PDB file of N, CA, C and O in Angstrom, chain B, residues numbered from 101:
ATOM      1  N   UNK B 101      36.498  -2.284   3.057  1.00  0.00           N
ATOM      2  CA  UNK B 101      35.707  -1.258   3.709  1.00  0.00           C
ATOM      3  C   UNK B 101      36.349   0.107   3.460  1.00  0.00           C
ATOM      4  O   UNK B 101      37.567   0.252   3.564  1.00  0.00           O
ATOM      5  N   UNK B 102      35.546   1.086   3.138  1.00  0.00           N
ATOM      6  CA  UNK B 102      36.084   2.430   2.890  1.00  0.00           C
ATOM      7  C   UNK B 102      36.307   3.182   4.211  1.00  0.00           C
ATOM      8  O   UNK B 102      35.629   4.169   4.496  1.00  0.00           O
ATOM      9  N   UNK B 103      37.261   2.702   5.004  1.00  0.00           N
ATOM     10  CA  UNK B 103      37.456   3.246   6.351  1.00  0.00           C
ATOM     11  C   UNK B 103      37.768   4.736   6.340  1.00  0.00           C
ATOM     12  O   UNK B 103      37.316   5.465   7.223  1.00  0.00           O
ATOM     13  N   UNK B 104      38.528   5.197   5.363  1.00  0.00           N
ATOM     14  CA  UNK B 104      38.871   6.623   5.312  1.00  0.00           C
ATOM     15  C   UNK B 104      37.614   7.477   5.113  1.00  0.00           C
ATOM     16  O   UNK B 104      37.470   8.519   5.752  1.00  0.00           O
ATOM     17  N   UNK B 105      36.717   7.049   4.244  1.00  0.00           N
ATOM     18  CA  UNK B 105      35.472   7.799   4.034  1.00  0.00           C
ATOM     19  C   UNK B 105      34.589   7.766   5.278  1.00  0.00           C
ATOM     20  O   UNK B 105      33.941   8.755   5.619  1.00  0.00           O
ATOM     21  N   UNK B 106      34.571   6.621   5.948  1.00  0.00           N
ATOM     22  CA  UNK B 106      33.800   6.504   7.187  1.00  0.00           C
ATOM     23  C   UNK B 106      34.354   7.465   8.232  1.00  0.00           C
ATOM     24  O   UNK B 106      33.597   8.149   8.920  1.00  0.00           O
ATOM     25  N   UNK B 107      35.679   7.512   8.347  1.00  0.00           N
ATOM     26  CA  UNK B 107      36.326   8.413   9.307  1.00  0.00           C
ATOM     27  C   UNK B 107      36.026   9.874   8.967  1.00  0.00           C
ATOM     28  O   UNK B 107      35.741  10.674   9.858  1.00  0.00           O
ATOM     29  N   UNK B 108      36.090  10.216   7.699  1.00  0.00           N
ATOM     30  CA  UNK B 108      35.825  11.603   7.295  1.00  0.00           C
ATOM     31  C   UNK B 108      34.387  12.016   7.605  1.00  0.00           C
ATOM     32  O   UNK B 108      34.136  13.140   8.041  1.00  0.00           O
ATOM     33  N   UNK B 109      33.447  11.100   7.375  1.00  0.00           N
ATOM     34  CA  UNK B 109      32.052  11.413   7.685  1.00  0.00           C
ATOM     35  C   UNK B 109      31.893  11.642   9.180  1.00  0.00           C
ATOM     36  O   UNK B 109      31.214  12.577   9.603  1.00  0.00           O
ATOM     37  N   UNK B 110      32.513  10.796   9.967  1.00  0.00           N
ATOM     38  CA  UNK B 110      32.439  10.929  11.425  1.00  0.00           C
ATOM     39  C   UNK B 110      33.028  12.265  11.869  1.00  0.00           C
ATOM     40  O   UNK B 110      32.438  12.965  12.693  1.00  0.00           O
ATOM     41  N   UNK B 111      34.191  12.618  11.323  1.00  0.00           N
ATOM     42  CA  UNK B 111      34.835  13.873  11.694  1.00  0.00           C
ATOM     43  C   UNK B 111      33.951  15.069  11.352  1.00  0.00           C
ATOM     44  O   UNK B 111      33.817  15.999  12.148  1.00  0.00           O
ATOM     45  N   UNK B 112      33.359  15.038  10.178  1.00  0.00           N
ATOM     46  CA  UNK B 112      32.499  16.142   9.748  1.00  0.00           C
ATOM     47  C   UNK B 112      31.282  16.266  10.658  1.00  0.00           C
ATOM     48  O   UNK B 112      30.907  17.371  11.050  1.00  0.00           O
ATOM     49  N   UNK B 113      30.672  15.145  10.991  1.00  0.00           N
ATOM     50  CA  UNK B 113      29.500  15.179  11.867  1.00  0.00           C
ATOM     51  C   UNK B 113      29.871  15.624  13.276  1.00  0.00           C
ATOM     52  O   UNK B 113      29.135  16.389  13.899  1.00  0.00           O
ATOM     53  N   UNK B 114      30.995  15.155  13.777  1.00  0.00           N
ATOM     54  CA  UNK B 114      31.413  15.485  15.139  1.00  0.00           C
ATOM     55  C   UNK B 114      31.774  16.961  15.278  1.00  0.00           C
ATOM     56  O   UNK B 114      31.594  17.552  16.342  1.00  0.00           O
ATOM     57  N   UNK B 115      32.285  17.552  14.198  1.00  0.00           N
ATOM     58  CA  UNK B 115      32.731  18.945  14.260  1.00  0.00           C
ATOM     59  C   UNK B 115      31.746  19.896  13.586  1.00  0.00           C
ATOM     60  O   UNK B 115      32.071  21.057  13.338  1.00  0.00           O
ATOM     61  N   UNK B 116      30.548  19.405  13.293  1.00  0.00           N
ATOM     62  CA  UNK B 116      29.457  20.223  12.760  1.00  0.00           C
ATOM     63  C   UNK B 116      29.875  21.006  11.514  1.00  0.00           C
ATOM     64  O   UNK B 116      29.703  22.223  11.446  1.00  0.00           O
ATOM     65  N   UNK B 117      30.419  20.298  10.542  1.00  0.00           N
ATOM     66  CA  UNK B 117      30.809  20.942   9.284  1.00  0.00           C
ATOM     67  C   UNK B 117      29.587  21.567   8.614  1.00  0.00           C
ATOM     68  O   UNK B 117      28.480  21.032   8.679  1.00  0.00           O
ATOM     69  N   UNK B 118      29.811  22.693   7.981  1.00  0.00           N
ATOM     70  CA  UNK B 118      28.722  23.347   7.264  1.00  0.00           C
ATOM     71  C   UNK B 118      28.381  22.540   6.018  1.00  0.00           C
ATOM     72  O   UNK B 118      29.234  21.860   5.449  1.00  0.00           O
ATOM     73  N   UNK B 119      27.151  22.624   5.615  1.00  0.00           N
ATOM     74  CA  UNK B 119      26.733  21.949   4.399  1.00  0.00           C
ATOM     75  C   UNK B 119      26.524  20.455   4.568  1.00  0.00           C
ATOM     76  O   UNK B 119      26.640  19.702   3.601  1.00  0.00           O
ATOM     77  N   UNK B 120      26.220  20.018   5.776  1.00  0.00           N
ATOM     78  CA  UNK B 120      25.980  18.602   6.010  1.00  0.00           C
ATOM     79  C   UNK B 120      24.774  18.151   5.196  1.00  0.00           C
ATOM     80  O   UNK B 120      23.705  18.756   5.267  1.00  0.00           O
ATOM     81  N   UNK B 121      24.953  17.099   4.436  1.00  0.00           N
ATOM     82  CA  UNK B 121      23.887  16.552   3.594  1.00  0.00           C
ATOM     83  C   UNK B 121      23.172  15.456   4.376  1.00  0.00           C
ATOM     84  O   UNK B 121      23.616  14.308   4.412  1.00  0.00           O
ATOM     85  N   UNK B 122      22.059  15.829   4.999  1.00  0.00           N
ATOM     86  CA  UNK B 122      21.343  14.875   5.838  1.00  0.00           C
ATOM     87  C   UNK B 122      20.734  13.739   5.019  1.00  0.00           C
ATOM     88  O   UNK B 122      20.529  12.643   5.540  1.00  0.00           O
ATOM     89  N   UNK B 123      20.448  13.986   3.767  1.00  0.00           N
ATOM     90  CA  UNK B 123      19.974  12.916   2.890  1.00  0.00           C
ATOM     91  C   UNK B 123      21.044  11.858   2.685  1.00  0.00           C
ATOM     92  O   UNK B 123      20.752  10.662   2.671  1.00  0.00           O
ATOM     93  N   UNK B 124      22.283  12.300   2.526  1.00  0.00           N
ATOM     94  CA  UNK B 124      23.395  11.362   2.368  1.00  0.00           C
ATOM     95  C   UNK B 124      23.613  10.572   3.653  1.00  0.00           C
ATOM     96  O   UNK B 124      23.930   9.383   3.610  1.00  0.00           O
ATOM     97  N   UNK B 125      23.445  11.231   4.789  1.00  0.00           N
ATOM     98  CA  UNK B 125      23.585  10.537   6.072  1.00  0.00           C
ATOM     99  C   UNK B 125      22.500   9.471   6.194  1.00  0.00           C
ATOM    100  O   UNK B 125      22.782   8.341   6.591  1.00  0.00           O
ATOM    101  N   UNK B 126      21.276   9.821   5.859  1.00  0.00           N
ATOM    102  CA  UNK B 126      20.168   8.865   5.926  1.00  0.00           C
ATOM    103  C   UNK B 126      20.428   7.671   4.998  1.00  0.00           C
ATOM    104  O   UNK B 126      20.228   6.520   5.387  1.00  0.00           O
ATOM    105  N   UNK B 127      20.873   7.955   3.773  1.00  0.00           N
ATOM    106  CA  UNK B 127      21.172   6.877   2.831  1.00  0.00           C
ATOM    107  C   UNK B 127      22.270   5.967   3.372  1.00  0.00           C
ATOM    108  O   UNK B 127      22.205   4.749   3.207  1.00  0.00           O
ATOM    109  N   UNK B 128      23.265   6.547   4.011  1.00  0.00           N
ATOM    110  CA  UNK B 128      24.336   5.752   4.609  1.00  0.00           C
ATOM    111  C   UNK B 128      23.785   4.838   5.688  1.00  0.00           C
ATOM    112  O   UNK B 128      24.133   3.658   5.751  1.00  0.00           O
ATOM    113  N   UNK B 129      22.924   5.386   6.538  1.00  0.00           N
ATOM    114  CA  UNK B 129      22.336   4.575   7.607  1.00  0.00           C
ATOM    115  C   UNK B 129      21.486   3.438   7.053  1.00  0.00           C
ATOM    116  O   UNK B 129      21.549   2.311   7.545  1.00  0.00           O
ATOM    117  N   UNK B 130      20.700   3.732   6.041  1.00  0.00           N
ATOM    118  CA  UNK B 130      19.768   2.739   5.508  1.00  0.00           C
ATOM    119  C   UNK B 130      20.468   1.703   4.629  1.00  0.00           C
ATOM    120  O   UNK B 130      20.194   0.508   4.737  1.00  0.00           O
ATOM    121  N   UNK B 131      21.369   2.159   3.760  1.00  0.00           N
ATOM    122  CA  UNK B 131      21.942   1.264   2.756  1.00  0.00           C
ATOM    123  C   UNK B 131      23.331   0.737   3.100  1.00  0.00           C
ATOM    124  O   UNK B 131      23.636  -0.415   2.790  1.00  0.00           O
ATOM    125  N   UNK B 132      24.175   1.539   3.729  1.00  0.00           N
ATOM    126  CA  UNK B 132      25.566   1.136   3.963  1.00  0.00           C
ATOM    127  C   UNK B 132      25.808   0.537   5.338  1.00  0.00           C
ATOM    128  O   UNK B 132      26.620  -0.377   5.481  1.00  0.00           O
ATOM    129  N   UNK B 133      25.118   1.036   6.340  1.00  0.00           N
ATOM    130  CA  UNK B 133      25.375   0.567   7.703  1.00  0.00           C
ATOM    131  C   UNK B 133      25.137  -0.929   7.872  1.00  0.00           C
ATOM    132  O   UNK B 133      25.927  -1.581   8.556  1.00  0.00           O
ATOM    133  N   UNK B 134      24.090  -1.507   7.284  1.00  0.00           N
ATOM    134  CA  UNK B 134      23.927  -2.957   7.431  1.00  0.00           C
ATOM    135  C   UNK B 134      25.122  -3.744   6.880  1.00  0.00           C
ATOM    136  O   UNK B 134      25.520  -4.752   7.464  1.00  0.00           O
ATOM    137  N   UNK B 135      25.691  -3.295   5.768  1.00  0.00           N
ATOM    138  CA  UNK B 135      26.861  -3.960   5.197  1.00  0.00           C
ATOM    139  C   UNK B 135      28.064  -3.826   6.117  1.00  0.00           C
ATOM    140  O   UNK B 135      28.800  -4.789   6.331  1.00  0.00           O
ATOM    141  N   UNK B 136      28.260  -2.632   6.660  1.00  0.00           N
ATOM    142  CA  UNK B 136      29.364  -2.405   7.592  1.00  0.00           C
ATOM    143  C   UNK B 136      29.176  -3.264   8.834  1.00  0.00           C
ATOM    144  O   UNK B 136      30.129  -3.866   9.329  1.00  0.00           O
ATOM    145  N   UNK B 137      27.955  -3.320   9.332  1.00  0.00           N
ATOM    146  CA  UNK B 137      27.652  -4.146  10.508  1.00  0.00           C
ATOM    147  C   UNK B 137      28.001  -5.609  10.245  1.00  0.00           C
ATOM    148  O   UNK B 137      28.660  -6.247  11.065  1.00  0.00           O
ATOM    149  N   UNK B 138      27.565  -6.136   9.114  1.00  0.00           N
ATOM    150  CA  UNK B 138      27.842  -7.531   8.778  1.00  0.00           C
ATOM    151  C   UNK B 138      29.341  -7.788   8.666  1.00  0.00           C
ATOM    152  O   UNK B 138      29.831  -8.821   9.122  1.00  0.00           O
ATOM    153  N   UNK B 139      30.067  -6.855   8.061  1.00  0.00           N
ATOM    154  CA  UNK B 139      31.518  -6.992   7.912  1.00  0.00           C
ATOM    155  C   UNK B 139      32.198  -7.035   9.276  1.00  0.00           C
ATOM    156  O   UNK B 139      33.025  -7.911   9.533  1.00  0.00           O
ATOM    157  N   UNK B 140      31.855  -6.101  10.141  1.00  0.00           N
ATOM    158  CA  UNK B 140      32.472  -6.043  11.469  1.00  0.00           C
ATOM    159  C   UNK B 140      32.109  -7.287  12.275  1.00  0.00           C
ATOM    160  O   UNK B 140      32.967  -7.865  12.941  1.00  0.00           O
ATOM    161  N   UNK B 141      30.864  -7.695  12.222  1.00  0.00           N
ATOM    162  CA  UNK B 141      30.429  -8.885  12.955  1.00  0.00           C
ATOM    163  C   UNK B 141      31.191 -10.129  12.486  1.00  0.00           C
ATOM    164  O   UNK B 141      31.641 -10.925  13.310  1.00  0.00           O
ATOM    165  N   UNK B 142      31.334 -10.297  11.182  1.00  0.00           N
ATOM    166  CA  UNK B 142      32.072 -11.441  10.644  1.00  0.00           C
ATOM    167  C   UNK B 142      33.543 -11.388  11.047  1.00  0.00           C
ATOM    168  O   UNK B 142      34.144 -12.416  11.357  1.00  0.00           O
ATOM    169  N   UNK B 143      34.113 -10.196  11.040  1.00  0.00           N
ATOM    170  CA  UNK B 143      35.514 -10.040  11.425  1.00  0.00           C
ATOM    171  C   UNK B 143      35.716 -10.396  12.890  1.00  0.00           C
ATOM    172  O   UNK B 143      36.706 -11.041  13.238  1.00  0.00           O
ATOM    173  N   UNK B 144      34.804  -9.990  13.743  1.00  0.00           N
ATOM    174  CA  UNK B 144      34.928 -10.282  15.170  1.00  0.00           C
ATOM    175  C   UNK B 144      34.752 -11.767  15.472  1.00  0.00           C
ATOM    176  O   UNK B 144      35.275 -12.261  16.471  1.00  0.00           O
ATOM    177  N   UNK B 145      34.034 -12.470  14.632  1.00  0.00           N
ATOM    178  CA  UNK B 145      33.821 -13.906  14.846  1.00  0.00           C
ATOM    179  C   UNK B 145      35.012 -14.745  14.417  1.00  0.00           C
ATOM    180  O   UNK B 145      35.068 -15.934  14.732  1.00  0.00           O
ATOM    181  N   UNK B 146      35.956 -14.160  13.711  1.00  0.00           N
ATOM    182  CA  UNK B 146      37.126 -14.907  13.218  1.00  0.00           C
ATOM    183  C   UNK B 146      37.991 -15.379  14.354  1.00  0.00           C
ATOM    184  O   UNK B 146      39.016 -16.022  14.125  1.00  0.00           O
TER     185      UNK B 146
END
């Protein structure tokens, strides 16, 4: 999991960084979040 990139995105969104690419955020939600969800869910079931 690219935890550092996830953390950086969170920091940028939380601190309202200029130049936020809302298209990239949408793509992350649609394409990446399900994978992250599955990974976390599987890890918690261990």
